[in-house]
C-alpha atoms as an extended CHARMM CRD file, in Angstrom:
* protein
*
       213  EXT
         1         1  MET       CA             18.0360000000      -18.0370000000        2.6830000000  PROA      1               0.0000000000
         2         2  GLY       CA             18.4970000000      -17.6010000000        6.4320000000  PROA      2               0.0000000000
         3         3  PHE       CA             21.0690000000      -17.1490000000        9.1590000000  PROA      3               0.0000000000
         4         4  ARG       CA             22.1450000000      -18.7930000000       12.3880000000  PROA      4               0.0000000000
         5         5  PHE       CA             23.0140000000      -17.8170000000       15.9370000000  PROA      5               0.0000000000
         6         6  ARG       CA             26.3590000000      -19.1560000000       17.0970000000  PROA      6               0.0000000000
         7         7  ARG       CA             26.2920000000      -21.2110000000       20.2920000000  PROA      7               0.0000000000
         8         8  SER       CA             27.8600000000      -19.4080000000       23.2280000000  PROA      8               0.0000000000
         9         9  TRP       CA             30.4880000000      -22.1350000000       23.6290000000  PROA      9               0.0000000000
        10        10  GLU       CA             31.7960000000      -21.8790000000       20.0780000000  PROA      10              0.0000000000
        11        11  ARG       CA             35.0730000000      -19.9990000000       19.9500000000  PROA      11              0.0000000000
        12        12  LEU       CA             35.2250000000      -18.9410000000       16.3050000000  PROA      12              0.0000000000
        13        13  ALA       CA             33.2250000000      -15.7680000000       16.8860000000  PROA      13              0.0000000000
        14        14  VAL       CA             33.6790000000      -12.9920000000       14.3630000000  PROA      14              0.0000000000
        15        15  VAL       CA             33.9200000000       -9.6060000000       16.0520000000  PROA      15              0.0000000000
        16        16  LEU       CA             31.4210000000       -7.1010000000       14.7550000000  PROA      16              0.0000000000
        17        17  LEU       CA             33.3680000000       -4.4630000000       12.8500000000  PROA      17              0.0000000000
        18        18  LEU       CA             31.3310000000       -1.4160000000       13.7210000000  PROA      18              0.0000000000
        19        19  GLY       CA             33.6690000000        0.8500000000       11.8160000000  PROA      19              0.0000000000
        20        20  SER       CA             32.8730000000       -0.9150000000        8.5480000000  PROA      20              0.0000000000
        21        21  ILE       CA             29.1250000000       -0.4020000000        8.8710000000  PROA      21              0.0000000000
        22        22  ALA       CA             28.0150000000        2.7900000000        7.1820000000  PROA      22              0.0000000000
        23        23  ALA       CA             24.3280000000        3.5880000000        7.4670000000  PROA      23              0.0000000000
        24        24  ALA       CA             22.8050000000        5.1000000000        4.3580000000  PROA      24              0.0000000000
        25        25  SER       CA             21.5220000000        8.6330000000        4.4640000000  PROA      25              0.0000000000
        26        26  SER       CA             18.1280000000        8.8920000000        6.1240000000  PROA      26              0.0000000000
        27        27  ASN       CA             17.1050000000       11.7720000000        3.8860000000  PROA      27              0.0000000000
        28        28  GLN       CA             13.3770000000       11.2380000000        3.5730000000  PROA      28              0.0000000000
        29        29  LYS       CA             13.2280000000       12.6800000000        0.0380000000  PROA      29              0.0000000000
        30        30  GLY       CA             15.4160000000        9.8900000000       -1.3390000000  PROA      30              0.0000000000
        31        31  ASN       CA             13.6510000000        7.0340000000        0.4250000000  PROA      31              0.0000000000
        32        32  VAL       CA             11.7230000000        4.3310000000       -1.3900000000  PROA      32              0.0000000000
        33        33  ARG       CA              8.5380000000        2.9140000000        0.1320000000  PROA      33              0.0000000000
        34        34  ILE       CA              7.4830000000       -0.6960000000        0.4590000000  PROA      34              0.0000000000
        35        35  THR       CA              4.5430000000       -2.4890000000        2.0760000000  PROA      35              0.0000000000
        36        36  VAL       CA              5.0150000000       -5.5690000000        4.2460000000  PROA      36              0.0000000000
        37        37  VAL       CA              1.9810000000       -7.8060000000        4.8130000000  PROA      37              0.0000000000
        38        38  VAL       CA              2.3200000000       -9.5810000000        8.1780000000  PROA      38              0.0000000000
        39        39  ASN       CA              0.7240000000      -12.9850000000        8.8030000000  PROA      39              0.0000000000
        40        40  ASN       CA              1.0110000000      -13.4390000000       12.5670000000  PROA      40              0.0000000000
        41        41  THR       CA             -0.0010000000      -17.0860000000       12.9520000000  PROA      41              0.0000000000
        42        42  ALA       CA              2.4930000000      -17.3790000000       15.8330000000  PROA      42              0.0000000000
        43        43  GLY       CA              0.1850000000      -15.2000000000       17.9270000000  PROA      43              0.0000000000
        44        44  VAL       CA              2.8560000000      -12.6500000000       18.7900000000  PROA      44              0.0000000000
        45        45  SER       CA              1.3910000000      -10.0820000000       21.1870000000  PROA      45              0.0000000000
        46        46  SER       CA              0.4970000000       -6.6520000000       19.8140000000  PROA      46              0.0000000000
        47        47  SER       CA              3.0840000000       -4.9300000000       22.0280000000  PROA      47              0.0000000000
        48        48  VAL       CA              5.9230000000       -7.2170000000       20.9230000000  PROA      48              0.0000000000
        49        49  LEU       CA              4.8470000000       -7.0330000000       17.2780000000  PROA      49              0.0000000000
        50        50  SER       CA              4.6130000000       -3.2510000000       17.3860000000  PROA      50              0.0000000000
        51        51  GLY       CA              8.0880000000       -3.0270000000       18.9160000000  PROA      51              0.0000000000
        52        52  ALA       CA              9.4910000000       -5.4450000000       16.3320000000  PROA      52              0.0000000000
        53        53  GLU       CA              7.9860000000       -3.4490000000       13.4640000000  PROA      53              0.0000000000
        54        54  SER       CA              9.4610000000       -0.2790000000       14.9330000000  PROA      54              0.0000000000
        55        55  GLN       CA             12.8880000000       -1.9350000000       15.2100000000  PROA      55              0.0000000000
        56        56  ALA       CA             12.8330000000       -3.3070000000       11.6600000000  PROA      56              0.0000000000
        57        57  GLY       CA             11.3930000000       -0.0660000000       10.2970000000  PROA      57              0.0000000000
        58        58  GLY       CA             14.1870000000        1.9560000000       11.8750000000  PROA      58              0.0000000000
        59        59  ILE       CA             16.8450000000       -0.3260000000       10.4000000000  PROA      59              0.0000000000
        60        60  PHE       CA             15.3720000000        0.0510000000        6.9110000000  PROA      60              0.0000000000
        61        61  ARG       CA             14.7820000000        3.7870000000        7.3290000000  PROA      61              0.0000000000
        62        62  ALA       CA             18.5020000000        4.2510000000        8.0010000000  PROA      62              0.0000000000
        63        63  ALA       CA             19.0840000000        2.5320000000        4.6340000000  PROA      63              0.0000000000
        64        64  GLY       CA             16.6120000000        4.7760000000        2.7880000000  PROA      64              0.0000000000
        65        65  VAL       CA             13.6160000000        2.4170000000        2.7710000000  PROA      65              0.0000000000
        66        66  GLU       CA             10.2940000000        3.2800000000        4.4410000000  PROA      66              0.0000000000
        67        67  ILE       CA              7.9620000000        0.4150000000        5.4230000000  PROA      67              0.0000000000
        68        68  GLN       CA              4.1830000000        0.3910000000        5.7310000000  PROA      68              0.0000000000
        69        69  TRP       CA              2.9940000000       -2.5890000000        7.7820000000  PROA      69              0.0000000000
        70        70  ILE       CA             -0.2960000000       -4.4010000000        7.1480000000  PROA      70              0.0000000000
        71        71  GLU       CA             -1.2030000000       -6.8350000000        9.9390000000  PROA      71              0.0000000000
        72        72  CYS       CA             -3.5580000000       -9.4920000000        8.6000000000  PROA      72              0.0000000000
        73        73  GLN       CA             -4.8930000000      -10.4660000000       12.0210000000  PROA      73              0.0000000000
        74        74  SER       CA             -5.9300000000       -6.8890000000       12.7680000000  PROA      74              0.0000000000
        75        75  ASP       CA             -9.6500000000       -6.0410000000       12.8020000000  PROA      75              0.0000000000
        76        76  ALA       CA             -8.8780000000       -2.9410000000       10.7350000000  PROA      76              0.0000000000
        77        77  VAL       CA             -7.5310000000       -4.9770000000        7.7840000000  PROA      77              0.0000000000
        78        78  SER       CA             -9.8000000000       -6.7560000000        5.2930000000  PROA      78              0.0000000000
        79        79  GLU       CA             -9.0430000000      -10.3400000000        4.2790000000  PROA      79              0.0000000000
        80        80  ASP       CA             -8.7450000000       -9.2610000000        0.6400000000  PROA      80              0.0000000000
        81        81  ALA       CA             -5.7190000000       -7.1140000000        1.4650000000  PROA      81              0.0000000000
        82        82  CYS       CA             -3.9120000000      -10.2170000000        2.7190000000  PROA      82              0.0000000000
        83        83  ARG       CA             -4.9450000000      -12.5860000000       -0.0620000000  PROA      83              0.0000000000
        84        84  ARG       CA             -3.8300000000      -10.5540000000       -3.0550000000  PROA      84              0.0000000000
        85        85  VAL       CA             -0.7240000000      -11.4560000000       -5.0060000000  PROA      85              0.0000000000
        86        86  PRO       CA              1.9930000000       -9.0370000000       -3.8280000000  PROA      86              0.0000000000
        87        87  SER       CA              2.5600000000       -6.0860000000       -6.1540000000  PROA      87              0.0000000000
        88        88  ALA       CA              5.9710000000       -4.6900000000       -7.0950000000  PROA      88              0.0000000000
        89        89  ASN       CA              6.3460000000       -2.8060000000       -3.8040000000  PROA      89              0.0000000000
        90        90  GLN       CA              4.8060000000       -5.4620000000       -1.5300000000  PROA      90              0.0000000000
        91        91  PHE       CA              6.3710000000       -8.3020000000        0.4630000000  PROA      91              0.0000000000
        92        92  VAL       CA              4.8930000000      -10.9280000000        2.7880000000  PROA      92              0.0000000000
        93        93  LEU       CA              6.2300000000      -11.7980000000        6.2510000000  PROA      93              0.0000000000
        94        94  HSD       CA              4.9570000000      -14.9280000000        8.0130000000  PROA      94              0.0000000000
        95        95  LEU       CA              5.6000000000      -15.2080000000       11.7560000000  PROA      95              0.0000000000
        96        96  VAL       CA              5.6120000000      -18.9870000000       12.1630000000  PROA      96              0.0000000000
        97        97  PRO       CA              5.0040000000      -20.4890000000       15.6330000000  PROA      97              0.0000000000
        98        98  THR       CA              7.5000000000      -23.3710000000       15.2320000000  PROA      98              0.0000000000
        99        99  GLY       CA             10.6080000000      -23.6390000000       13.0810000000  PROA      99              0.0000000000
       100       100  ARG       CA             10.8360000000      -26.6960000000       10.8530000000  PROA      100             0.0000000000
       101       101  THR       CA             14.3510000000      -26.4230000000        9.4270000000  PROA      101             0.0000000000
       102       102  SER       CA             16.9600000000      -29.1380000000       10.0400000000  PROA      102             0.0000000000
       103       103  SER       CA             18.9330000000      -26.9410000000       12.4450000000  PROA      103             0.0000000000
       104       104  ASP       CA             17.4280000000      -25.2210000000       15.4840000000  PROA      104             0.0000000000
       105       105  LEU       CA             19.9840000000      -22.4450000000       14.9860000000  PROA      105             0.0000000000
       106       106  VAL       CA             18.1570000000      -21.1650000000       11.9060000000  PROA      106             0.0000000000
       107       107  PHE       CA             15.7600000000      -18.3630000000       12.8440000000  PROA      107             0.0000000000
       108       108  GLY       CA             14.2390000000      -17.4620000000        9.5020000000  PROA      108             0.0000000000
       109       109  VAL       CA             14.1330000000      -18.1650000000        5.7960000000  PROA      109             0.0000000000
       110       110  ALA       CA             13.4810000000      -16.0790000000        2.6820000000  PROA      110             0.0000000000
       111       111  PHE       CA             12.1380000000      -17.7770000000       -0.4330000000  PROA      111             0.0000000000
       112       112  LEU       CA             13.9960000000      -16.6980000000       -3.5750000000  PROA      112             0.0000000000
       113       113  GLY       CA             13.6020000000      -17.8130000000       -7.1760000000  PROA      113             0.0000000000
       114       114  GLN       CA             16.4330000000      -18.7590000000       -9.4930000000  PROA      114             0.0000000000
       115       115  ASP       CA             16.6240000000      -15.1350000000      -10.6310000000  PROA      115             0.0000000000
       116       116  GLY       CA             17.2720000000      -14.0380000000       -7.0420000000  PROA      116             0.0000000000
       117       117  THR       CA             13.9090000000      -12.3780000000       -6.5120000000  PROA      117             0.0000000000
       118       118  GLY       CA             11.2780000000      -13.2210000000       -3.9280000000  PROA      118             0.0000000000
       119       119  LYS       CA              8.2310000000      -11.9280000000       -2.0930000000  PROA      119             0.0000000000
       120       120  TYR       CA              7.8340000000      -14.2290000000        0.9180000000  PROA      120             0.0000000000
       121       121  CYS       CA              9.8180000000      -14.8920000000        4.0870000000  PROA      121             0.0000000000
       122       122  ASN       CA              9.2550000000      -16.7970000000        7.3440000000  PROA      122             0.0000000000
       123       123  VAL       CA             10.4960000000      -16.0560000000       10.8570000000  PROA      123             0.0000000000
       124       124  PHE       CA             10.3960000000      -18.8520000000       13.4580000000  PROA      124             0.0000000000
       125       125  PHE       CA              9.0590000000      -17.2270000000       16.6130000000  PROA      125             0.0000000000
       126       126  ASP       CA              9.7790000000      -20.1090000000       19.0050000000  PROA      126             0.0000000000
       127       127  ARG       CA             13.4890000000      -19.9000000000       18.2050000000  PROA      127             0.0000000000
       128       128  VAL       CA             13.5370000000      -16.1260000000       18.5930000000  PROA      128             0.0000000000
       129       129  GLU       CA             11.8400000000      -16.5170000000       22.0030000000  PROA      129             0.0000000000
       130       130  GLU       CA             14.4090000000      -19.1140000000       23.0760000000  PROA      130             0.0000000000
       131       131  ALA       CA             17.2900000000      -16.8600000000       22.0650000000  PROA      131             0.0000000000
       132       132  HSD       CA             15.6430000000      -13.9910000000       23.9630000000  PROA      132             0.0000000000
       133       133  ARG       CA             15.4030000000      -16.1070000000       27.1420000000  PROA      133             0.0000000000
       134       134  ASN       CA             18.9610000000      -17.4550000000       26.9290000000  PROA      134             0.0000000000
       135       135  ARG       CA             20.7270000000      -14.2710000000       25.9050000000  PROA      135             0.0000000000
       136       136  ASP       CA             20.7090000000      -10.6210000000       26.9040000000  PROA      136             0.0000000000
       137       137  ALA       CA             18.4590000000       -9.3270000000       24.1180000000  PROA      137             0.0000000000
       138       138  GLY       CA             15.0060000000       -7.7150000000       24.2740000000  PROA      138             0.0000000000
       139       139  LEU       CA             12.3200000000       -9.7350000000       22.4890000000  PROA      139             0.0000000000
       140       140  PRO       CA             10.8780000000       -6.9140000000       20.2890000000  PROA      140             0.0000000000
       141       141  GLN       CA             14.3880000000       -5.7390000000       19.3160000000  PROA      141             0.0000000000
       142       142  LEU       CA             15.5920000000       -9.2550000000       18.5330000000  PROA      142             0.0000000000
       143       143  LEU       CA             12.4570000000      -10.1750000000       16.5770000000  PROA      143             0.0000000000
       144       144  GLY       CA             12.5840000000       -6.9110000000       14.6200000000  PROA      144             0.0000000000
       145       145  THR       CA             16.2230000000       -7.4320000000       13.6970000000  PROA      145             0.0000000000
       146       146  VAL       CA             15.5380000000      -10.9950000000       12.5140000000  PROA      146             0.0000000000
       147       147  VAL       CA             12.6170000000       -9.6690000000       10.4500000000  PROA      147             0.0000000000
       148       148  ALA       CA             14.8520000000       -6.9900000000        8.9150000000  PROA      148             0.0000000000
       149       149  HSD       CA             17.4460000000       -9.6340000000        8.0040000000  PROA      149             0.0000000000
       150       150  GLU       CA             14.9330000000      -11.8310000000        6.1850000000  PROA      150             0.0000000000
       151       151  LEU       CA             13.2850000000       -8.8970000000        4.4110000000  PROA      151             0.0000000000
       152       152  GLY       CA             16.7970000000       -7.8250000000        3.4710000000  PROA      152             0.0000000000
       153       153  HSD       CA             17.1870000000      -11.0630000000        1.5230000000  PROA      153             0.0000000000
       154       154  LEU       CA             14.0360000000      -10.2620000000       -0.4440000000  PROA      154             0.0000000000
       155       155  LEU       CA             15.2970000000       -6.8020000000       -1.3670000000  PROA      155             0.0000000000
       156       156  LEU       CA             18.9470000000       -7.7470000000       -1.9170000000  PROA      156             0.0000000000
       157       157  GLY       CA             18.4910000000      -11.0860000000       -3.6580000000  PROA      157             0.0000000000
       158       158  SER       CA             20.8370000000      -14.0730000000       -3.6660000000  PROA      158             0.0000000000
       159       159  HSD       CA             24.2580000000      -13.9330000000       -2.0040000000  PROA      159             0.0000000000
       160       160  ALA       CA             23.0980000000      -11.1290000000        0.3130000000  PROA      160             0.0000000000
       161       161  HSD       CA             25.1420000000      -12.2500000000        3.3230000000  PROA      161             0.0000000000
       162       162  SER       CA             28.0250000000       -9.9740000000        4.2780000000  PROA      162             0.0000000000
       163       163  PRO       CA             30.8900000000      -10.1500000000        6.8060000000  PROA      163             0.0000000000
       164       164  ALA       CA             29.5190000000       -7.2430000000        8.8530000000  PROA      164             0.0000000000
       165       165  GLY       CA             26.2180000000       -5.5890000000        9.6660000000  PROA      165             0.0000000000
       166       166  ILE       CA             22.7050000000       -6.9870000000        9.7390000000  PROA      166             0.0000000000
       167       167  MET       CA             23.2600000000       -9.3900000000        6.8230000000  PROA      167             0.0000000000
       168       168  ARG       CA             25.9130000000      -11.4180000000        8.6360000000  PROA      168             0.0000000000
       169       169  PRO       CA             25.0720000000      -15.1420000000        8.2590000000  PROA      169             0.0000000000
       170       170  VAL       CA             26.0430000000      -16.0290000000       11.8580000000  PROA      170             0.0000000000
       171       171  TRP       CA             25.1980000000      -13.9510000000       14.9330000000  PROA      171             0.0000000000
       172       172  ASP       CA             27.1350000000      -14.4170000000       18.1690000000  PROA      172             0.0000000000
       173       173  SER       CA             26.9660000000      -12.8080000000       21.6230000000  PROA      173             0.0000000000
       174       174  GLN       CA             28.8280000000       -9.7570000000       20.3490000000  PROA      174             0.0000000000
       175       175  SER       CA             26.2130000000       -9.3880000000       17.6400000000  PROA      175             0.0000000000
       176       176  LEU       CA             23.3990000000       -9.4360000000       20.1930000000  PROA      176             0.0000000000
       177       177  ARG       CA             25.0470000000       -6.5850000000       22.0730000000  PROA      177             0.0000000000
       178       178  GLY       CA             25.1370000000       -4.6900000000       18.7800000000  PROA      178             0.0000000000
       179       179  ILE       CA             21.3960000000       -5.2820000000       18.3650000000  PROA      179             0.0000000000
       180       180  ALA       CA             20.7030000000       -3.8920000000       21.8390000000  PROA      180             0.0000000000
       181       181  MET       CA             22.7410000000       -0.7770000000       20.9860000000  PROA      181             0.0000000000
       182       182  GLY       CA             21.0160000000       -0.2420000000       17.6360000000  PROA      182             0.0000000000
       183       183  MET       CA             24.2110000000       -0.8200000000       15.6660000000  PROA      183             0.0000000000
       184       184  PHE       CA             23.0860000000       -3.6830000000       13.4270000000  PROA      184             0.0000000000
       185       185  LEU       CA             22.4530000000       -1.9260000000       10.1090000000  PROA      185             0.0000000000
       186       186  PHE       CA             22.6780000000       -2.3380000000        6.3490000000  PROA      186             0.0000000000
       187       187  THR       CA             25.8890000000       -1.1380000000        4.7250000000  PROA      187             0.0000000000
       188       188  ARG       CA             25.8850000000        1.8030000000        2.3540000000  PROA      188             0.0000000000
       189       189  GLU       CA             26.4220000000       -0.5650000000       -0.5780000000  PROA      189             0.0000000000
       190       190  GLN       CA             23.4530000000       -2.7040000000        0.4700000000  PROA      190             0.0000000000
       191       191  SER       CA             21.2890000000        0.3890000000        0.7540000000  PROA      191             0.0000000000
       192       192  SER       CA             22.1510000000        1.4320000000       -2.8000000000  PROA      192             0.0000000000
       193       193  LEU       CA             21.5600000000       -2.0960000000       -4.1340000000  PROA      193             0.0000000000
       194       194  MET       CA             18.1620000000       -2.4330000000       -2.4250000000  PROA      194             0.0000000000
       195       195  LYS       CA             16.9120000000        0.8550000000       -3.8360000000  PROA      195             0.0000000000
       196       196  ALA       CA             18.2400000000        0.0580000000       -7.3170000000  PROA      196             0.0000000000
       197       197  ARG       CA             16.6070000000       -3.4140000000       -7.3630000000  PROA      197             0.0000000000
       198       198  PHE       CA             13.3660000000       -1.9660000000       -6.0430000000  PROA      198             0.0000000000
       199       199  GLN       CA             13.3020000000        0.7330000000       -8.7100000000  PROA      199             0.0000000000
       200       200  ARG       CA             13.9230000000       -1.8380000000      -11.4620000000  PROA      200             0.0000000000
       201       201  GLY       CA             11.0630000000       -3.9310000000      -10.0750000000  PROA      201             0.0000000000
       202       202  LEU       CA              8.7030000000       -0.9550000000      -10.2180000000  PROA      202             0.0000000000
       203       203  GLU       CA              9.7290000000       -0.2110000000      -13.8010000000  PROA      203             0.0000000000
       204       204  VAL       CA              9.1410000000       -3.8270000000      -14.8660000000  PROA      204             0.0000000000
       205       205  GLY       CA              5.7790000000       -3.8860000000      -13.0990000000  PROA      205             0.0000000000
       206       206  SER       CA              4.7310000000       -0.6430000000      -14.7490000000  PROA      206             0.0000000000
       207       207  SER       CA              5.8120000000       -1.9200000000      -18.1730000000  PROA      207             0.0000000000
       208       208  GLU       CA              3.8420000000       -5.1870000000      -17.7680000000  PROA      208             0.0000000000
       209       209  SER       CA              0.7840000000       -3.2840000000      -16.6110000000  PROA      209             0.0000000000
       210       210  SER       CA              0.8970000000       -0.9830000000      -19.6340000000  PROA      210             0.0000000000
       211       211  ALA       CA              1.2800000000       -3.9380000000      -22.0100000000  PROA      211             0.0000000000
       212       212  GLY       CA             -1.8030000000       -5.5830000000      -20.5290000000  PROA      212             0.0000000000
       213       213  ASP       CA             -4.0230000000       -2.4820000000      -20.8310000000  PROA      213             0.0000000000
């Protein structure tokens, strides 16, 4: 599952309906917490990666989801932490140096099973860099928003694309201006669905753990 940027010369651009985007309450008491393990094989600089994590974290925080980041290439992280099978509250992000999809307009992909669940997603850094150079969008902000979109697929499941907000399947120049202004967010409905799916996943994981004891 991924999304595409629309070429600047295409005319069928969908205007971002800012009025239809309702950020979920950022009440910390109601937030769920997840861990994202980052495999940075693209060699993204620490400053850009930190800014991207901050951007993605802010988008999820507005939807009631707090993220803890584990960077596998960091000296402070053991290899074991990056080799374990993800638990119920863990997801894996791979920053890939070169995209290998059929279209160069695809900037990321989330891997989902037939039941709509998944733990792994890729972001193609070379394509994000190209979009950054050719359009008026900061690299950390753009990368972080792409990351949030792909992680959104993992938390929302199949058919997660929506006509407005961060889960739009096609991003145009108007969308990039929304990113720069911090207006690309999850809808209130998406926030509720993510937290509900996450809670069900924790309950299933807890039940399986108890059965195996």
